[in-house]
C-alpha positions as CSV (number, residue, x, y, z in Angstrom):
1,X,-199.7,218.3,-66.0
2,X,-203.2,217.2,-64.7
3,X,-203.3,214.7,-67.6
4,X,-200.0,213.2,-66.3
5,X,-201.3,213.1,-62.7
6,X,-204.4,211.2,-63.9
7,X,-202.2,208.9,-66.0
8,X,-200.0,208.1,-63.0
9,X,-203.1,207.5,-60.8
10,X,-204.5,205.1,-63.5
11,X,-201.1,203.3,-63.6
12,X,-201.2,202.8,-59.8
13,X,-204.9,201.7,-60.0
14,X,-203.8,198.9,-62.4
15,X,-201.4,197.6,-59.7
16,X,-204.3,197.6,-57.2
17,X,-206.8,195.9,-59.5
18,X,-207.7,192.5,-58.1
19,X,-209.6,191.1,-61.1
20,X,-207.2,189.7,-63.7
21,X,-209.4,190.4,-66.7
22,X,-210.1,193.9,-65.7
23,X,-206.4,194.4,-65.0
24,X,-205.5,193.2,-68.5
25,X,-208.1,195.5,-70.0
26,X,-206.7,198.4,-68.1
27,X,-203.1,197.5,-69.1
28,X,-204.2,197.5,-72.8
29,X,-205.8,200.9,-72.4
30,X,-202.8,202.3,-70.5
31,X,-199.7,201.1,-72.3
32,X,-198.8,201.1,-76.0
33,X,-198.7,197.6,-77.6
34,X,-194.9,197.6,-77.3
35,X,-194.9,199.3,-73.9
36,X,-192.3,198.3,-71.4
37,X,-191.8,198.0,-67.6
38,X,-188.3,197.9,-66.1
39,X,-187.2,197.8,-62.5
40,X,-184.5,196.0,-60.6
41,X,-186.5,192.8,-60.6
42,X,-188.1,192.8,-64.1
43,X,-187.5,193.9,-67.6
44,X,-190.5,193.1,-69.9
45,X,-192.2,194.3,-73.0
46,X,-195.9,193.9,-74.0
47,X,-199.2,193.8,-72.3
48,X,-199.1,190.1,-71.3
49,X,-195.7,190.4,-69.7
50,X,-196.5,193.6,-67.8
51,X,-199.6,191.9,-66.5
52,X,-197.6,188.9,-65.3
53,X,-195.2,191.2,-63.4
54,X,-198.2,193.0,-61.7
55,X,-199.9,189.7,-60.9
56,X,-196.6,188.5,-59.3
57,X,-196.4,191.6,-57.1
58,X,-200.0,191.2,-56.1
59,X,-199.4,187.5,-55.1
60,X,-196.3,188.5,-53.2
61,X,-198.0,191.2,-51.2
62,X,-201.7,190.2,-50.6
63,X,-203.7,192.8,-48.7
64,X,-201.3,195.7,-49.7
65,X,-202.1,198.6,-52.0
66,X,-200.0,201.0,-54.1
67,X,-200.5,204.7,-53.5
68,X,-198.8,207.8,-54.9
69,X,-196.6,209.5,-52.3
70,X,-196.4,213.2,-53.3
71,X,-196.8,215.1,-56.4
72,X,-196.0,214.1,-60.0
73,X,-193.1,216.0,-61.4
74,X,-193.2,216.2,-65.2
75,X,-192.0,217.9,-68.4
76,X,-192.5,217.1,-72.0
77,X,-193.6,213.5,-72.2
78,X,-191.8,212.4,-69.0
79,X,-193.1,212.1,-65.5
80,X,-191.5,211.0,-62.2
81,X,-193.3,210.1,-59.0
82,X,-192.8,208.2,-55.7
83,X,-195.1,205.4,-54.6
84,X,-195.6,203.3,-51.5
85,X,-196.8,199.8,-51.0
86,X,-198.6,199.6,-47.6
87,X,-201.2,197.5,-45.9
88,X,-204.7,198.3,-47.3
89,X,-205.9,198.8,-43.7
90,X,-203.2,201.3,-42.9
91,X,-199.7,201.2,-41.5
92,X,-196.2,201.9,-42.6
93,X,-195.1,201.3,-46.2
94,X,-193.3,198.1,-46.6
95,X,-191.9,199.1,-50.0
96,X,-191.2,202.6,-51.4
97,X,-190.3,203.2,-55.0
98,X,-189.6,205.9,-57.5
99,X,-190.8,205.5,-61.1
100,X,-190.1,207.5,-64.3
101,X,-192.9,207.2,-66.9
102,X,-192.4,208.0,-70.6
103,X,-195.5,208.8,-72.4
104,X,-196.2,208.2,-76.1
105,X,-197.8,210.8,-78.4
106,X,-201.2,209.1,-78.0
107,X,-201.1,209.7,-74.3
108,X,-200.4,206.0,-73.3
109,X,-197.4,204.8,-71.5
110,X,-194.4,203.8,-73.6
111,X,-192.3,202.8,-70.7
112,X,-192.0,202.8,-67.0
113,X,-188.6,202.7,-65.3
114,X,-188.7,201.9,-61.6
115,X,-186.3,202.2,-58.7
116,X,-186.8,200.6,-55.3
117,X,-185.9,203.0,-52.4
118,X,-187.1,200.8,-49.5
119,X,-187.5,197.1,-49.6
120,X,-188.1,194.5,-46.9
121,X,-185.1,192.8,-45.5
122,X,-184.7,189.2,-46.2
């Protein structure tokens, strides 16, 4: 379980990484080559496409950080966890989500399946 906690924390750290090159290196180390990311707004496969989704979120929410909200619940090679996107200097979360991670045999992410529980109103 501690390995999955660390994997989830590394996953969220990628979303918070400001340097594009460091972020792409982290993605390559975290996801399998054919790894995927799917949520209501995106459905992509591969390191470059995952990086583009993360870059887009960072551009849309400058000054915000992703944090884990609670414990990671896991069994076998599957983990689920809640995260929040809130201002880096504190304050209420603007976005709250729930992700399910599927882990490959080598310990890297095979897929992330995300759900948005709280989103800003238009």
